[in-house]
Each structure stands twice: as structure tokens, then as C-alpha cells.
N, C-alpha and C positions, 0 to 999 in steps of 0.2 A: 504494500500500500504506500502510495506517495502522499506527501503532505503538500498543501498549497502554500507557497511563500506568502507572507503577509507583512504589512507595515503597521506600526503603532504610531498613532498621532494623538495629540492632546489639544484641547481647546479650553479657553478660560472664560468664555461667556457665550451666550446664545447666538450672538452675531457671528462669532468665529465658527460655531457649529453649523450655522446656516451657510456660511461661506465654504466650509468643507463640503457640504452637500452640493453646492454649485459646481465645485471643481470635480467632484465625483461624477456628476451628471455628464460632463463632457467626455468621459471615458466609457460610458455605458452604451453597448450596441442595442439596436432594436430587439425586442423580445427579452431583454434583461429583467431578472427578478432580483431585487435587492431585499434581503431578509435582515431585519433589525432585531437583534437580541439584546435585551437589557431590562432592568427592573422598571417599575412604575417611576416616572419622573426622570428617567435616564437621559432623555433628549431625543428619543426616536422621532417624534413628530417634528421637532425643530430640524433635524437632519433631513427628514422627508420633504419639508417645506423648501429647504435649500436645493434638493434634487429637482423639485418642481420648478423652482426659479431658474436653475441651470438649463432646464429643458425649454424655458421660455414661457412658462405658465405665469400669468400676471395676477390672476384672481386670488383672493384669500385662500390659503390652504390650512385646513383645520383637521383635528383628529377625527377620524370616522368611527370612534368607539361605539356609538349607538347606531349609526347607519351601516357599519361594517365596511362599506366601500364608498369612496368618493372618486368620481371620474372627472378629469380635467382635460380639456382640449389644449394641445400644445401646437405651436406653429408648424406648418408643413404637413398638416393632416395627421400628426402623431397624437397619441394619448399618454397621459400620466394617470396611472391607477394607484390609489393609496388605500390599502386594506389594513384594518385593525382587527385582529382575530382574538382579542382578549375575551370576548363573549362566546367564542366558538369552542366546543369541547374537543372535536377530533375531525379527521378527514371526512367522515360521513356528513357531519354538520356543514362543513364547507362545501361539499358537493351539492347539498340540498339548496344552497343559495346560488349555485352556478359559478363557483370559483374557477372552473376550467376556462371560462371566457377571459379571465384576467391573467392567469399564469402563462408565461412564455408567449404572450401574444406578440406576433411580429410587427404589429403597428403601434406598440406601446412600450413603455418602461413601467414596471410595477414595483412598488415598495410594499412589503408585508411586515407589519408589526406583529409580534407574538407568533412567529413562524413555527415555534416548537409545538404548536397545536396541530400542525398538518405535515408531519415528517414524511409520510408515505406519498403525498402529492408532490412534494418537492424532489422526490427521487425519480419521478417519471421523466419522459422525454419531452423535449421542446418541439417547436415547429419543424416539420419535415423530418421527424425522427431524430433530430440532433440531440445528443445527450444533454439533459438539463444542466449538468455540471458545467457546461460551456457557457451557460447563460445565467448561472446562479452566483450571486455575490453576497455571501454572508458577512454582515458587519456586527461585531460585538461591541457594546457600549457599556462602560463602567462609569458610574457617577463617583467622582473622587471627593466632591463636597458640593455645596449649594450651586456653584457655577462651573467648576472644572469637570471635564469629561475626557475619558481616554477611549480611543477607538482602535479596534483591531480590524483592519481592512485588507482584503486579498490584494496582493501585488497585481497591478494591472499595467498593461503597456501604456506608455505616455506618462 
């Protein structure tokens, strides 16, 4: 088994976390699924907002905790999907709301908060049978204190 190289970055405020998301967005291919692991309040939604901004989404980006999914139109006909699976129990709950429309969609970039709820669905294949691991970008977030965050991000080209 090989391990994916990763980078550790740290931010000291929400603005820096959002800026990190904007930089990350520039490296994501169509169909990418960014999975955000971290405790409540770790900064997952702030990073997701930064990714949305980096993709050109101008409208307010908020946590979809109660809606589960927020869809945003990005320039160039692309989509940004933001999923919060905190209220989902498992793969079958996610399939019941139609999650397969959002994961590895070649016309979108998808961010998933609480991905540990759907491990089986993240192991599937992406569009055209491409292994999902080529499009899956797990990000682990640790809250160091009230404002500082540490991110473990897969090493990506660029």
C-alpha cells in the first residue's frame, strides 16, 4: 500500500483559511470531491467558502447543515456543490437523498463535510470508470485554538 504525500499548512484567522480555500480551488480538476475532516467549529465551512470563491462563486456560501446540500453556479457553466453530512447516518441515508448526483460529477467540484458518514460511497469510481482516488482530496483540519487551524492537504501538482 502506498501513502499519498501531503502538506501541512497553518492559518491564524478565518480570512487566511478562506484564502487557503481559494488557492486550493485553483488546483482542483472537474469532478473533484474535497472531503473535510474535522470537529465541530474546525473551519470546514470557512474553507469550503474559500473553495467556492476560488471557483468564482460570488453569492453567500453558508453551511448546508439543515439542507444537507447547497448548489452554486460557478462561471463557465460549472457547479460548486457543498454537502454537510452531519445529519446523515450512513451510505444508505445519503443514497436516499440522491448523493450520487453530486459525487465525482464532471461538471462540478464538490466539498463534503463529515465524509466519515459515507466511506463506502467515497471508495467507488468516478466518471467514466476512473478510480475515485484520482478525484478525491481528503483534507484534515485541526483546531489549535479559537483562531488557528492546521490543515493536512494531499500534495497536488502546482
